[in-house]
N, C-alpha and C positions, 0 to 999 in steps of 0.2 A: 669486263675484258676494255682495255684500252685499244680503241680502234682508231685505224687512221683513214680519217673522211674523207680528205682530197685523193688517197689513192682507190678508196673504194667507189668514188664518183666516178673515177677512169676506168675502173674496173666494169661498173653498170653501165655505162657509156659504151663500151665494147659490145657487151651483149644487145644494147639498143642496135646499134649500127650495124653489127651482123646480121641481125634479126631482120631487121627492115632491108636491107640489101638482098638476103635470100628471096625473101618474100618479094619483092619488086622484079630480080630475075625470074622466080617463076610466073608473076604474075597471079599470083595464087596463096592465098595466107592469112593469117589472123596476126597481125602485127600489133594491136592495140594492147593486150595482154602480155607479152614479151616489154615493148617500152615502159608500159605501167608497173611491171613487178619486177623491175631490175633491180632496182637498189635494194630490195628486200632478198632478193636471189644474192646480189654481191655480197650481202652480210653473213647471211645463211651458210652460202658455198665458200667463201672467201675466210670465216673466222670459226666458222661452228660446226658443220656436219663433218663426219668421219666417213669417208670415202677414199678408196686407191684405184685410180686410175691404173694402174699397174696389174691390180688386180681386182676387176671390177666385181666379181662374184663374191668376194670375201664375203663369209658367212657374216661375222660382226660387225658388217659396214652399218651404218645408219641406211634406213631403206626412204628413199626419196620418191612420191606418186605425184607427178602434174595430173591431178583431177581434172583441169580444166585443159582437157588434151588440146585442146584446138590451138591451144599456144605454143605447139611444140616446139617452135625455133628457139624459144627461150631455152627449151633443153638441150638441143642440137648444139646452142652456141654456148653454152655450159660446158659441154663435155668434150668439145673442141678445144675451149679457152682453157679446162684444167688438164687437157692434156690424154686424155684417153685415145690409145694406141689404134684403135679401129674407126674415129672419124677424122677425115680430112677438111681442108680448105675445099676440095672439089665438091667432097659430101655436102658441105654446106651451098656450094654452087649448085649442085642439083636436086635442092629443096623440092619435094612433091614429084619428081620424076619417076618417070616408069625404072623400077629396077632400083631405085635410090634408097640406102639405109635412112635416109633421113626422109621418112613418108608424112604424110599431109596430118596424121596423128600418130603419137608415138606407138611403134607397134612391137612387142615384145620378141625378144631374139633377133632384132635387126643389129643392135647395138647392145655391147655386153652391159653398159652403165643403166638399161631401163629396165625398173624392175615392174612395172606391167603395162598392159596395153589401155590406154584411155581412150573414149571418144566418146560414148554414150555418157551424158552427164550425171553425175552422181555415183557411178562405178568406181571412181577413183578413191573418192573419200570412203565410202563404205569397203572396199577392199583392202585399206588400208588398216581397216577395225580387226580384220584379220591376221595382216601381218603382226600388228601391235599385240594382239592376243598369242599369237605364236611367239612371239619374243619372250612373252612371260611367262607362257608355258613351258620353254626350253631352259629359260633361267629357273626355272623352280627346280628343274630336273639335274641341271650341273652347274648353276651359280654364275655371280659376277664374271668370274674369271675368261669364261669362254661365251656368254650370251648375256651381253647389256648393252642394247642399243637403242635408238630411238628411230621412230618413224614419222617424216616430215610428208605434210601434204601442201600443195597448192591448189586452192578451189576459187571458184567464182559463184557468183549468183546463181547461175542456172545450177550447177552441184547440189546447193541449198534448196532449191525450188524444186527439185526432183523430189518425189516422195521416199524412194529408196535412201535417202540422206536420213529422214525421220527415224525412220527405224534403226538403221545404223548407229547413228551419234547416242541413241538412247541406251543400246547394248554397251556402248563404248562406256556411258558415265557410270551404268549397272555393274561394268566389270574393274572401274576407276582404273583404266588403262592410260595411267600418267605419263609415259612414254610416247605417247600422241600426240604430235603438236601441228597445228592445223591452221595454215595461214590463209584467212578470208580476204581475195582481191576486192574489197568493197568501192567501188567504183561507179555504181549505181546506173550503170549502161547493159542493156542487152541488145541483139541484134535488131530489135523491133524500136528501141527506143530507151526512155530511161526506165528504171525497175520501178519506180512510185506507179507507172502504168499499170502494173500488172501485180505488185504484191507489195505489201505494207507491213510484213514480220517483222519485229524485233527480234534480230537474229541473236544477239546477244541474251537476251531474255529467254531465248527459248534453248540456248546452250546450258545458260544455266539452270534451267527447270530440269533437264535431264542429268544433271549433276556434272558438268563441264569446269573448267575455271576459265575465264573470258579476259581477255585484254584487248583496249583499243589505242590504234596508235596512227601517227601520221606515216603513211606506208613511204614517204621520201625522208624521211629522218632518221638520219644512219644509227643514232644514238638510242632513240626509242625504240628502232628495231632491234639493237643489241640489246637492250636491257628486257626488251618484251621474250625474246629467246632465254634469256638466263633467268628470268622468274618462271618462265615455262619448264625449264628443266627442272626447277626444284619444286615444282606443284605435287602433290600427292593425288591430282585427276587430269585427264585429256585436256588438253588447253586449246579454245580459240581464240588467235590473234586475228583481231579486226583490224586489217592494213586498209585506211584510207588513202585512197589513189586517186591519180588520173590517169583514166584511159588512153592509152597513146601518147604519155609523157614526152615534152619536146618536138611533138609536132605541130607547130604552131596554130594552123589553121583548122584541125582536126581531132587534136587532143580535147579529152572530156566528151566527145559525141559519139553516137552509135556509128558515125561514118569510119572510124577507125578500126571497127571491131573485127570486119571479115573480109576487109578488102584491102589491098598494097596501097601505099600512102600515093605513088604516084612521083613522076620524076622530079615535079617542081619541089613538093613537100618533104620529098627526102631528102633535096637539098637543104633545104631550109632547117628541117630536123640536124643534120650535121653542121651547120652554121650555128643553130641555137645551141648546140653542145660545144662548139668550138673544137671539132672533129675534121683535120684537114689531112688525114690519111688518103689512098688512093682505094678506091673499092675493093672490099675482101682482104685488107691488108690491116693489121693490128699493130700497133706500135711498138716497137722492141722492149721498152720499159713497163708498159700496161700488159703485155703477154707473158713478162716476166712474172709480174706479183700473181697472174694468173697460175702460172706455171706452178711457183711457189706453193700457192694455194692447194694446189692438186697434190704437192707430196708431204703436206701438214700431218698427214696421219701415216704417213711410212713406217714411221718408227714404232707407233702403235700397231699398224698389221703385222709386224714382224715380231713385236713381244707375244701378240696371242696366236701367232702361228706356231711359234714355240711350244707356248703350251698345249694349243690342241692337237699338236702331233705325238703329244705324250698320253692322249687319252682316248684309245681305241674305240671304246664304246661309243664316246662324243661324235667321231668321224663317222663311225658306221650309221649313227642317228641322222645326223645332219646330211649323209649324203645318202639318205633312204634306204640304205642296203637293208635287206631283207634278212632276219635270222636264219641259221642254217635250219631246213626240217620245219619251218613256219608253217606250212600248210599240211602237215605230214596226218595232224588230229584230224582236217577235212576230208583227207583221203579215208580215214578212218570211219568218219560219219557218212560217207557215201555207202562205204561197204554195208555198214549197219541197216542203212536205210533199204537197201537191196534184199539183205536178210529178211530182216521184218517186214518188208513190204509197207514201208511207213506210209500212212495216207494224211498228209496235212496243208494247209495253206500254203503256198509260196513264200507268201510274206513269213510265217511260221517256220519255213525252212531257213528262210534268210538270218531270222534270229537263230535258229540252230548253229547256223554257220558263225554267226559273229561270236557265240558263246567258244568257237572255237578257233577264232580268230584274233578279238581283242589281247587276249591273256599272252599269246605268243608275237604279235606285232606293236611293238611300242609306240610307235611313231602315228597309230591310227588314233584318230578323234574323233568321235561320231555325234549325233544330235539330230533333234527334229523341229520342227515348227510346230510345236504343242501337241505332238500326236503320236509321242512316244508309245502310247500304251495300243495304239492303233498299226503304226509301222514298226513296231517290235525292234525299235533300233538300240535301247536298252538293254543289257543282259547284266546277271549277276557280276558282281565285282568292280563295276564301273562306277567312277566317281565324278559328281558334276564338278565344274570350272566355277568356282566363286572370286568376290576381291578379293576375299579373305586366304584362299589358295587355289593357286592356276595350276596345283600338280595334276589335276584329274583328265578325265579322258572323254567326257561327256559336256554337252553344251545343250542347254535350255535357252533356245532363241525365243522362245516364246511364239505369238502367230505373227511370224515375221518371216514369209517364204523370201521376199525382196532381198532383205537382208542378208539371212542364211545364203543364199545362193552367193553373194558377192564376197561374204565374210571367209567362205569356203576355198574361194578363188583367193584371197589374200594368206591365207593358211597354206594352201599349195604353193604358191607362189615363192612364198619366205622359205622354204625348205625345211626339212626337220617334220613334217608332217604330212600325214594321207587323212584326209578328211571326207567324210561320209557325212550326208543330212537326209531327213526322209521327210516325205508329206504324201498327203494322196496326189495319183498321178494326173488329177485334172487339176490341182492347185499348182502344179509345175508352172503352168501359164505365168504366174506370179516372178518365178525366177529365171522365165527363158532368156532376157536379155543377159544374165551372168552366166549362164548356161552355154549361152552362143560365145560370149570372151572366154569361156574355160575351152570349148573347142577350137576357138582361133589362137588361143594362145598354145594350148596342148600342153592340159595340166590333167594331173591324175587326180581328178575329184569326182567321187562316187555318189550318186543320185538313187537313196531307196525310196522308189514310189510305188506304193501300194493301193490296192483297191483299183486295180488296172483295168476294169471291163464293167459292162452292164451289170455283172454278178455283185454289185455293190449294192444293187438291189433296192430296198426301201428307201434309199436316201435320195433314189431319184435322179432325173436327169441332170443336174446341176452339179452331181456327185458322180458321174458315169462317165468316163474319159470315150470318146470315139474319135476324133482327128488325131489324137495324140500320137501313138505310135507312128502313123505318117507323116507326120511334121517332124517329128526329132529324125525320121529317118532321113528326110529331105536333107537337114542339117550335116554338115562336112563336118568329118572329123570326131563324130561321136559314136560311142557303141550303145546300141539300144538290145538289150539282153531280155527277152520274156520265156521264162525258163518253166517249163511242164513238170516239174517235180524238183524233190530233194535233191537228185545228183545233179540234174542241171542248174540248180539254184547255186550248189556249191561250185560247181566248174565255174559258173559265170562270176563268180566272187574272186577264186583264185584268178582270172583272167582280169579281173578289174582291177585288183592290186598290183600285178604284174606290169599291166600298162601305163609305164610312166608318162607317155605323151598323147594320151585320149583321155577324154572323161567316159564315164558310163555311166550307163540307166540301169537301173534292175527294175522291169515293170513288173510288180507281184501280185497275186491274186489273194483274196478275200477268202474265197471259197476253197473247200479242200481237193487237194489231188491226188490221184493213186501214185504210187513211184513204178511208173514204166522201164524202167532202164534195166537191164539184165546184166550190166558189165559197167565198173567204172574203173577199169584198166585205163584207158585212153581218154584224156577230155574230148570228147567229142563236141561239146559245145564252141571249143576252138576253131573248127571249123566254120561254123557259122548254120551248118545244117548237115542231115545226115539221116539215112534211112533208121528209123527206132524200131519199127516193126516191118521186116520183109515177108513175103511170099517165097514158096519155096518154088513156084512155079512162075512161066511169065506173066507179070501183072497185067490188067485190062485197065488198069488207072493207078495215078499217085494221087494219095491223099497229103494236102500241106499245108499244115500248121503250126499254130504255136502257142505256149502257155496252155491254160485251162483246156484250150480247143483240140489239144493234142490228145486226148485222153478220149476225147468225142469221136475223133478220128478212128482211134483203135477199138473203140467201141463199133463203130459202124463197119469195119473190115471185119470184125467178127460175124456181123449181121450177114454180110455181103460172101463170105465164105461160105454160110450155112445156104446161100443163093446158089452157089457155084460160082461166084464170081470171085477171083482173086485181086487184090490191089496192094502196093506197097503205103504206109505211111511214113512220112517224113516229117521228122520234128525242125523247125527251123528257127532256132532259139534268138541267132544274130545275122540280119541279112548283111550288117557291114563286113562282116567275117568271110561269111559266104562267098560276096563279091571278091574277096582277095584270092579266093582258092582259083585254082588252075581249069581251063574251059573243059578236061577232060573230067577232072573230078565233079564239078559240076553238073555236066551231063549224065554223068554215071549215077548221082543223086535224084537228078530228078527226072530221068528216063525219057522215053519215048510215047510211053501211051498217055492218053488224055490227062489231064490235072486238075484238082479242084480244089481249090485253097480255103480254107476254113480258118476266122479270126474276130472275134468279137469286138471290132471297131469298122472304120471305114473300108471300104473295098480298095480307094485309092492306092495305086503304087503295085497290086497283087498282079497287074497286067504283065508284067515284065516276067512274073513266072509262070503263070496258065496259058499264055500266048491267045492266039487266035481260038484253039479247040480246046476251051477248058471254060472255067467255071469258079464265080468268086461266092463263096457263102458269106455274108458279112453284113454291116449296117450302115444306111446312107442317110439316117437321120438320126437325129438326138434320141436319148433313151425313154426310158419308164419308169415309174415309180412301182414295187411290187416284190414279190418275195426273188429272189435271184434265179431260181430254176423257173419261174413263171415269168420271167423277163424274157431269159434265154427260148422259151418256148415260143413266147408272143412274136419274137422276131425271127423265127425258125433256125436258131441255132442247136441244132439238136442231131443227135446221131441218125435216125430216119430222113431227116432232109438229107442228110448227105449221102445217104445209101439211095433216096428216090434220087439226087442229083447225078448219082454213076450210072444208074439205070438209065436214066435219060440219054447217058451217051451210048450206052451198050442197046 
């Protein structure tokens, strides 16, 4: 492509000045990266990337992820200059202010052009792998006419130092995601100083080793930037473009130093920046000629969007797919599974119940893509009929992540963000700690990501304390906007799966057991898990106490209920598979379920949090230490989580 270098220089300077002015006005922000990467951004957005400001969620747009999210003013300047209608110069002026759409790090959902929330370094480049994989998957299903776009990333040294990036780029190379193009802001500066003080990795060799194409350029040379993009677009591998840049480019006293990384330039240095760039316009004013160039760049893909729209409107199946519309009667076989479990009194581990659900889900919901961090045989996330995605065939619906929980969490975020995919992924519950940052971002962004987390308690047994989750239920219950399901039998497991698939804006955890549990439900007419908690076994007379439990401990509570009845003591048993949904119910419903009698909570995990339900006149049977190695039933006995202990706790109150 023949490029107009003088025009691109002016366009890049508009990014620099707007970014620096906004950061100066806020007295907060990171000017170094926007100043240093403005030339790359001007070439990419001015000449190559396909986006449409008038249709910011156009499905076949190129995706752009600012993995170095601290440089968010680069993104906001671009959106304003390109002509996105939901950002104004007032929004630029209100950078980092309370309630502003232009937040300190780009928050997904605040502006239509933002493709993901970044902040924790490494998350952006890793989630972009998921976006690129989703593009290839949907391309394999519907072809180039409907899904054929690039995923571009700007990352910094911090993104490449974080361990999650290693896991993610290895998978991108394995899958040959050739439409993934990453620009590395290679400026040799971090907050604390120069990169060589903390890292000596040869990044080009590192990426080459895991199957990437690598290109090294001067990040301020427009011809080299354009040539690199065109080479990357033709590659049969993902591409890393190492852009040698000067952080804070144009600020004469601070450029090339850590001083310009995370602090405003200051009035004097800002004035010198403008003088260096030959910028004479008033603050927050972009000269008409430069603005016209940017607005023209914003419209360069409009005709392509219109052609795509005409094709897409003719394909009802494609539209349903990308809009995540579930097929009619998608869960009919799940309802049949519930009825069958009740009739046959099925006794299986809830991880097995989950696999039974997936056998009745995956074939009916085409957008579902599963996977596991090398634990499919234990998580039971793979079912007959699934095909594994490979570089030779992207049409499958199973991902072999290898032992990479970090990357799995981020890649699932990217899959969900892309649209057209409902991802689920499995590991042991205790290893969810590895992907917690990604899970937090899924909750923050409101994504439909489903975590199949098995081996949910000390019932893991012989694998010992390192594999036995204790605090995990409480910690995820403390996280906003994530539903934590711990089902007690096949019926509740199926209900949890139905709710997880239906909830488009909240991720779901399915905490599932290794050990078998009986079917306790006697009716599946209503999805009782949707209420979060309910009386699963009621007394016919006034209860003397209420037993509250989740998961495998519900059957212990029911066993204790029978023993107590033989002693002339009547109690209700409440199953509480999802606290988050229970908290959404009315006060009247919650009171009716919990009752007024003393309450005893039973859960094979930390007691922390149960106080809200048992109150001062109650008891909690749980664990406030790490676990122990031994047979599962022996470990339960060791920690006093048994029907006999529950009976004794009730008798103590009476």
